[in-house]
C-alpha positions as CSV (number, residue, x, y, z in Angstrom):
1,M,-16.6,15.1,16.7
2,P,-16.3,12.2,14.2
3,R,-15.2,8.8,15.1
4,K,-11.6,7.8,14.5
5,R,-11.2,6.5,11.0
6,L,-8.8,3.8,12.1
7,S,-10.7,1.3,14.2
8,E,-9.1,-1.0,16.8
9,A,-9.7,-3.8,14.4
10,S,-7.6,-2.0,11.7
11,L,-4.8,-1.4,14.1
12,R,-4.7,-5.0,15.1
13,L,-4.6,-6.0,11.4
14,K,-1.6,-3.7,10.9
15,Q,0.3,-5.6,13.6
16,A,-0.6,-9.0,12.4
17,F,-0.4,-9.0,8.6
18,H,2.0,-8.0,5.7
19,P,1.3,-4.8,3.7
20,E,0.2,-6.7,0.6
21,S,-2.6,-8.4,2.7
22,L,-3.7,-5.1,4.2
23,M,-4.1,-3.3,0.9
24,M,-7.6,-4.7,0.6
25,T,-9.1,-3.6,3.9
26,Y,-6.9,-1.4,6.0
27,A,-8.2,1.9,7.4
28,Y,-11.7,1.3,5.9
29,K,-14.9,0.7,7.8
30,P,-17.6,-0.8,5.5
31,E,-20.3,0.0,8.0
32,L,-19.8,3.7,7.4
33,S,-20.4,3.2,3.7
34,E,-23.6,1.1,3.5
35,G,-21.5,-2.1,3.9
36,A,-19.7,-1.6,0.6
37,L,-16.8,-4.0,0.2
38,K,-14.7,-1.5,-1.6
39,V,-14.2,2.1,-0.7
40,P,-16.7,4.2,-2.6
41,I,-15.6,7.2,-4.6
42,F,-16.4,10.3,-2.5
43,Q,-16.9,12.5,-5.5
44,T,-17.7,15.7,-3.7
45,S,-16.1,19.1,-3.4
46,T,-17.5,19.9,0.1
47,F,-18.8,18.2,3.2
48,V,-21.8,19.1,5.4
49,F,-21.2,19.9,9.1
50,K,-23.5,18.7,11.7
51,T,-23.4,21.9,13.7
52,A,-21.7,25.3,13.4
53,E,-19.6,24.4,16.4
54,E,-18.3,21.3,14.6
55,G,-17.4,23.3,11.5
56,K,-15.5,25.8,13.7
57,A,-13.6,23.0,15.4
58,F,-12.7,21.4,12.1
59,F,-11.2,24.6,10.7
60,E,-9.2,25.3,13.9
61,I,-7.5,21.9,13.5
62,A,-7.1,22.1,9.7
63,Y,-5.5,25.6,9.8
64,G,-3.3,24.8,12.8
65,L,-5.1,27.3,15.1
66,R,-4.9,24.7,17.9
67,K,-3.7,21.2,18.5
68,K,-5.9,18.3,17.9
69,G,-7.3,16.7,21.0
70,E,-6.6,13.0,21.8
71,T,-10.1,12.0,21.0
72,E,-10.5,14.2,18.0
73,S,-9.8,13.4,14.3
74,A,-9.4,15.9,11.4
75,G,-12.9,16.5,10.2
76,L,-14.0,16.6,6.6
77,I,-14.3,20.1,5.2
78,Y,-13.4,20.5,1.6
79,S,-11.7,18.1,-0.9
80,R,-8.8,20.5,-1.4
81,I,-8.0,19.9,2.3
82,N,-9.1,16.3,2.8
83,N,-11.3,13.5,1.4
84,P,-12.1,10.0,2.6
85,D,-10.6,8.3,-0.4
86,L,-7.3,10.1,0.0
87,E,-7.2,9.7,3.8
88,I,-7.6,5.9,3.4
89,L,-5.1,5.8,0.6
90,E,-2.5,7.6,2.7
91,E,-2.9,5.2,5.6
92,R,-2.4,2.2,3.2
93,L,0.5,3.7,1.3
94,A,2.3,4.5,4.5
95,L,2.4,0.8,5.4
96,W,4.9,-0.1,2.6
97,D,7.6,2.3,3.8
98,G,6.8,1.9,7.5
99,A,6.0,5.7,7.6
100,E,4.1,7.4,10.3
101,A,2.3,9.7,7.8
102,C,1.7,10.2,4.1
103,A,0.6,13.1,1.9
104,V,-0.6,12.4,-1.7
105,F,-0.4,14.9,-4.5
106,N,-1.8,15.4,-8.0
107,T,1.5,14.7,-9.7
108,G,5.0,13.5,-8.7
109,M,6.4,17.0,-9.5
110,A,3.7,18.5,-7.2
111,A,5.0,16.3,-4.4
112,I,8.6,17.3,-5.0
113,A,7.9,21.0,-5.5
114,T,5.5,21.4,-2.6
115,T,7.8,19.5,-0.3
116,L,10.8,21.6,-1.2
117,M,8.9,24.9,-1.0
118,A,7.7,24.0,2.4
119,L,11.2,23.3,3.7
120,V,13.5,25.9,2.2
121,H,13.8,29.6,2.7
122,P,15.7,32.4,1.0
123,G,19.4,32.0,1.6
124,D,19.2,28.3,2.1
125,I,21.2,25.7,0.1
126,V,19.9,22.4,-1.4
127,L,22.5,19.8,-1.9
128,Y,21.3,17.3,-4.6
129,S,22.5,14.2,-6.4
130,T,23.0,13.9,-10.1
131,P,21.7,12.7,-12.4
132,L,18.1,13.1,-11.5
133,Y,14.8,13.5,-13.3
134,G,14.8,16.4,-15.7
135,G,11.8,18.1,-14.1
136,T,13.4,18.1,-10.7
137,D,16.7,19.3,-12.3
138,H,14.8,22.3,-13.8
139,L,13.1,23.1,-10.5
140,L,16.4,23.2,-8.7
141,K,18.3,25.2,-11.3
142,H,15.7,27.6,-12.6
143,V,12.8,27.9,-10.1
144,L,14.3,27.8,-6.6
145,P,17.0,30.4,-7.4
146,V,14.2,32.9,-8.1
147,F,13.3,32.5,-4.4
148,G,16.9,32.9,-3.2
149,V,17.7,29.2,-2.8
150,R,20.9,27.9,-4.2
151,A,21.2,24.3,-5.4
152,V,24.6,22.5,-5.3
153,P,25.1,19.2,-7.1
154,F,27.2,16.1,-6.4
155,R,27.5,13.0,-8.5
156,A,25.5,10.1,-7.2
157,A,28.1,7.4,-8.0
158,A,30.8,9.4,-6.4
159,C,29.2,9.5,-2.9
160,A,31.1,6.9,-0.9
161,G,30.7,8.6,2.5
162,A,29.6,11.7,4.4
163,E,33.0,13.3,3.6
164,D,32.2,13.3,-0.1
165,L,29.1,15.4,0.5
166,T,31.0,17.8,2.6
167,A,33.7,18.0,-0.1
168,A,31.0,18.8,-2.7
169,L,29.8,21.8,-0.7
170,A,33.4,23.0,-0.1
171,A,34.2,22.7,-3.8
172,A,31.1,25.0,-4.5
173,G,32.3,27.6,-2.0
174,V,29.7,26.8,0.6
175,A,30.9,27.8,4.1
176,A,30.5,25.7,7.2
177,T,28.1,28.3,8.6
178,D,25.9,28.4,5.5
179,H,22.6,26.7,6.0
180,V,22.0,23.5,4.0
181,S,18.3,22.9,4.6
182,V,17.7,19.9,2.3
183,L,19.8,17.0,1.0
184,L,17.8,15.7,-2.0
185,V,18.8,12.4,-3.6
186,E,17.4,10.3,-6.3
187,T,18.5,6.7,-5.8
188,P,18.7,4.8,-8.1
189,A,19.4,7.8,-10.3
190,N,17.4,8.5,-13.5
191,P,18.5,7.2,-16.0
192,T,21.9,5.7,-15.0
193,N,20.7,3.5,-12.0
194,A,23.6,5.0,-9.9
195,L,23.1,4.5,-6.2
196,V,23.5,7.0,-3.4
197,D,24.5,5.6,0.0
198,L,21.6,6.7,2.3
199,A,23.5,5.9,5.5
200,A,26.2,8.3,4.4
201,C,23.5,10.9,3.7
202,A,22.0,10.5,7.2
203,E,25.5,10.7,8.7
204,F,26.2,13.9,6.8
205,A,23.0,15.4,8.0
206,E,23.8,14.7,11.6
207,R,27.3,16.2,11.2
208,R,26.0,19.3,9.5
209,G,23.3,19.7,12.1
210,A,25.7,19.5,15.0
211,G,26.4,23.2,14.8
212,G,22.8,24.3,13.9
213,R,19.8,23.2,12.0
214,R,20.0,19.7,10.7
215,P,19.4,19.3,6.9
216,L,16.5,17.0,6.1
217,V,17.2,14.1,3.8
218,L,14.7,13.7,1.0
219,V,14.8,10.6,-1.2
220,D,13.1,10.2,-4.6
221,N,12.4,6.5,-4.5
222,T,10.4,6.3,-7.7
223,F,12.7,3.9,-9.6
224,L,12.6,1.1,-7.0
225,G,9.3,1.9,-5.4
226,P,8.3,1.0,-1.9
227,L,8.9,-2.7,-2.4
228,W,12.6,-2.8,-3.3
229,Q,13.9,0.1,-1.1
230,Q,12.6,1.8,2.1
231,P,14.7,4.9,2.5
232,L,13.1,5.8,5.9
233,R,14.7,2.7,7.4
234,H,18.2,4.0,6.3
235,G,17.9,7.5,7.9
236,A,15.9,9.5,5.3
237,D,13.4,12.0,6.7
238,I,11.0,12.0,3.7
239,V,10.6,9.6,0.8
240,L,9.1,10.9,-2.4
241,Y,7.3,9.2,-5.2
242,S,5.9,9.8,-8.6
243,A,2.9,7.6,-7.8
244,T,2.1,7.8,-11.5
245,K,4.8,5.1,-11.9
246,Y,4.8,1.8,-10.1
247,I,2.3,2.7,-7.4
248,G,-0.3,3.7,-10.0
249,G,1.2,1.1,-12.3
250,H,-1.3,1.3,-15.2
251,S,-0.3,4.4,-17.1
252,D,-3.7,5.9,-16.5
253,L,-3.3,8.5,-13.8
254,L,-1.0,11.2,-12.4
255,A,-0.1,11.4,-8.7
256,G,2.7,11.9,-6.2
257,A,3.4,11.1,-2.6
258,A,5.6,12.2,0.3
259,L,6.0,10.0,3.4
260,G,7.8,10.4,6.7
261,A,7.2,11.4,10.3
262,R,4.0,13.2,11.1
263,A,5.8,16.3,12.5
264,V,8.2,16.5,9.5
265,L,5.3,16.3,7.0
266,E,3.2,18.9,8.8
267,P,4.5,22.0,6.9
268,V,4.3,20.0,3.7
269,R,0.6,19.1,4.2
270,A,-0.2,22.7,5.2
271,L,1.4,24.1,2.0
272,R,-0.3,21.5,-0.1
273,T,-3.7,22.9,1.1
274,F,-2.8,26.4,-0.1
275,F,-1.0,25.3,-3.3
276,G,-4.0,23.1,-4.1
277,T,-1.8,20.2,-5.0
278,L,-3.9,17.5,-3.3
279,A,-4.9,14.6,-5.6
280,D,-8.6,14.2,-6.5
281,P,-10.9,11.5,-5.2
282,W,-11.1,9.6,-8.4
283,T,-7.3,9.4,-8.5
284,G,-7.2,8.3,-4.9
285,W,-9.7,5.5,-5.7
286,L,-7.6,4.4,-8.7
287,L,-4.4,4.3,-6.6
288,M,-6.2,2.1,-4.0
289,R,-7.1,-0.3,-6.8
290,S,-3.5,-0.3,-7.9
291,L,-2.1,-0.9,-4.4
292,E,-3.9,-4.3,-4.3
293,T,-1.7,-5.6,-7.0
294,L,1.5,-3.6,-6.4
295,K,3.6,-6.5,-5.2
296,L,2.4,-8.8,-8.0
297,R,3.1,-6.2,-10.7
298,M,6.5,-5.1,-9.4
299,T,7.7,-8.7,-8.8
300,S,6.7,-9.8,-12.3
301,A,8.4,-6.8,-13.9
302,M,11.5,-7.3,-11.8
303,K,11.8,-11.0,-12.8
304,N,11.3,-10.0,-16.5
305,A,14.0,-7.3,-16.3
306,R,16.7,-9.8,-15.3
307,Y,16.1,-11.7,-18.5
308,V,16.1,-8.5,-20.6
309,A,19.2,-7.2,-19.0
310,D,21.1,-10.4,-19.5
311,F,20.1,-10.5,-23.1
312,L,21.3,-6.9,-23.7
313,A,24.6,-7.4,-21.9
314,A,25.4,-10.3,-24.3
315,H,24.4,-8.5,-27.5
316,E,27.1,-7.4,-29.9
317,K,25.5,-4.0,-30.6
318,V,25.1,-3.0,-27.0
319,E,28.1,-1.1,-25.5
320,R,27.0,-1.0,-21.9
321,V,24.1,-2.0,-19.6
322,Y,23.1,-0.1,-16.5
323,Y,21.2,-2.6,-14.3
324,L,21.4,-3.1,-10.5
325,G,21.1,-6.8,-10.9
326,H,24.5,-6.9,-12.6
327,L,26.4,-5.3,-9.8
328,R,29.0,-7.7,-8.4
329,D,31.4,-7.8,-5.5
330,G,34.3,-5.4,-6.0
331,D,32.1,-2.7,-7.5
332,P,31.9,0.1,-5.0
333,Q,28.1,0.4,-5.6
334,Y,27.6,-3.3,-4.8
335,A,27.9,-2.9,-1.1
336,V,25.4,0.0,-1.2
337,Y,23.0,-2.1,-3.2
338,R,23.2,-5.0,-0.8
339,R,22.8,-2.8,2.2
340,Q,19.8,-0.7,1.2
341,C,18.0,-2.5,-1.7
342,S,15.9,-5.7,-1.5
343,G,15.7,-6.1,-5.3
344,P,17.1,-4.7,-8.5
345,G,13.8,-3.4,-9.8
346,A,12.7,-3.3,-13.5
347,M,14.6,-0.3,-14.9
348,V,17.3,-1.0,-17.4
349,S,19.4,1.6,-19.3
350,F,21.8,0.7,-22.0
351,E,24.0,2.2,-24.7
352,V,23.9,1.1,-28.2
353,K,27.1,1.2,-30.2
354,G,27.3,4.4,-32.3
355,G,25.4,7.6,-31.4
356,E,22.0,9.3,-31.5
357,P,21.1,8.1,-35.1
358,D,21.7,4.5,-34.0
359,A,19.7,5.0,-30.8
360,F,16.8,6.5,-32.9
361,R,16.9,3.6,-35.4
362,F,16.5,1.2,-32.5
363,L,13.6,3.1,-31.0
364,N,11.8,3.6,-34.3
365,A,12.0,-0.1,-35.0
366,L,10.3,-1.2,-31.8
367,R,6.9,-2.9,-32.1
368,L,5.8,-4.5,-28.8
369,V,7.8,-2.1,-26.6
370,K,6.3,1.4,-26.8
371,L,8.3,4.5,-27.5
372,A,7.2,6.7,-24.7
373,V,8.4,8.5,-21.5
374,S,7.2,7.5,-18.0
375,L,7.9,4.1,-16.4
376,G,6.5,1.6,-14.0
377,G,3.4,0.6,-16.0
378,T,2.3,-2.8,-17.0
379,E,3.7,-2.3,-20.5
380,S,7.3,-2.0,-21.4
381,L,8.4,1.5,-22.5
382,A,11.6,2.8,-24.1
383,E,12.8,6.4,-24.4
384,H,15.9,8.5,-25.2
385,P,16.9,10.4,-22.0
386,Y,19.4,12.7,-23.7
387,S,16.7,14.3,-26.0
388,M,13.5,13.6,-24.1
389,T,13.2,13.3,-20.3
390,H,16.5,15.1,-19.7
391,A,16.3,17.5,-22.7
392,D,16.4,20.6,-20.4
393,V,19.6,19.5,-18.7
394,S,22.7,21.1,-20.2
395,P,25.0,19.0,-22.4
396,E,27.8,19.6,-20.0
397,A,25.7,18.4,-17.0
398,K,24.5,15.3,-19.0
399,R,28.1,14.4,-19.9
400,A,29.2,14.8,-16.2
401,A,26.3,12.6,-15.1
402,G,27.0,9.9,-17.6
403,I,24.0,10.5,-19.9
404,S,25.1,10.0,-23.5
405,D,23.2,10.4,-26.7
406,R,23.4,6.7,-27.4
407,M,21.7,5.7,-24.1
408,I,18.2,4.1,-24.1
409,R,16.1,3.9,-20.9
410,L,13.9,0.9,-20.7
411,S,11.1,0.3,-18.2
412,V,10.4,-3.4,-18.4
413,G,6.7,-4.4,-18.0
414,I,4.8,-7.6,-17.3
415,E,4.7,-9.0,-20.9
416,H,6.2,-12.4,-21.5
417,P,10.0,-11.8,-21.4
418,D,10.6,-13.9,-24.5
419,D,8.3,-11.5,-26.5
420,T,10.1,-8.4,-25.1
421,I,13.5,-9.8,-25.9
422,A,12.3,-10.8,-29.4
423,D,11.2,-7.2,-30.0
424,L,14.5,-5.8,-28.7
425,S,16.4,-8.2,-30.8
426,Q,14.7,-7.2,-34.1
427,A,15.1,-3.5,-33.2
428,L,18.8,-3.9,-32.5
429,S,19.2,-5.6,-35.9
430,Q,18.3,-2.2,-37.4
431,V,21.2,-0.5,-35.7
């Protein structure tokens, strides 16, 4: 059987150093790759077995035909199942959230869809927060019902405690005996930055599970990333990411991730194999490159966003700004922010005075900031959620979630903040 990938030296490093220091070396043995300082790209579809007996053992473990022995590790078989780049990436990515295990995917939606399909069954109920990303909204409302799964919404900003989640189920006619398999929350919410109290979610799950199966709490943490919020520390079972965003951070790849306890992720990893939603080796290598600068990039963008948000809040043509850094004592969301977030991130949404034509005039006038969807890259991006990322959400649902046609979503990048503000200023002059 192959040697364990994690050496005793790596394990000692994990205990001694911070994640940003470990991103350069953790879980990698240069001596197994000709002494290469950086992890090579294992650009191969399949792997050679030393013996037929070894191949048999690898498949027994990979397909769950037997439990892995204490001295065994999952052998390399085929890059749809596992690959050295992705295994090392998963070990490193798990450090940020303090997770026991990680599974990477070829997109953020692949991570969300594969995870949900692995955890829900016909007749189950998914309770979810609104607003959330339009792709996730479509999956819940139009795909899962085909498989007999019902999705019940609750408004993120209205969740002040476990009782509010129970009330949302009761209002939808869900009985106490109905099985809620998953509580899916996106916090901060896309695009309003509304927060969901994760401690309340964990309490709700415990109460609901007292009479039967406990719902699993899934948290899409894409907006704040692993630096400014660690949902697993607040009772979540699985944290989800579109790794395309801050984790990738350069707008040059697509990827997703799910992190949590090894046992909780086991069915997710198994379904990933048969759905074929594992990321490719090149993407894994690019993500490892990005992890080395994750803290630098996210810290720079967060600092820039504060200047941008303050500018927008003071501008006469801006109706309202949605930014976590502007929460203050007395706002019911402030206590949640202080309890579960370590920073406000770099996502700022705001409403221009007027309507969609005014929002479009602003967007069309931008020069430095790019008019594009996605977020979390080195460059600043602006988009119109009502007609773009959330176009598939019904007008009624958008209104209920606080998404107006005059709202702009801004992902602040790492440009000089004075330049970003100057561009926003000249664009607002066109409104």
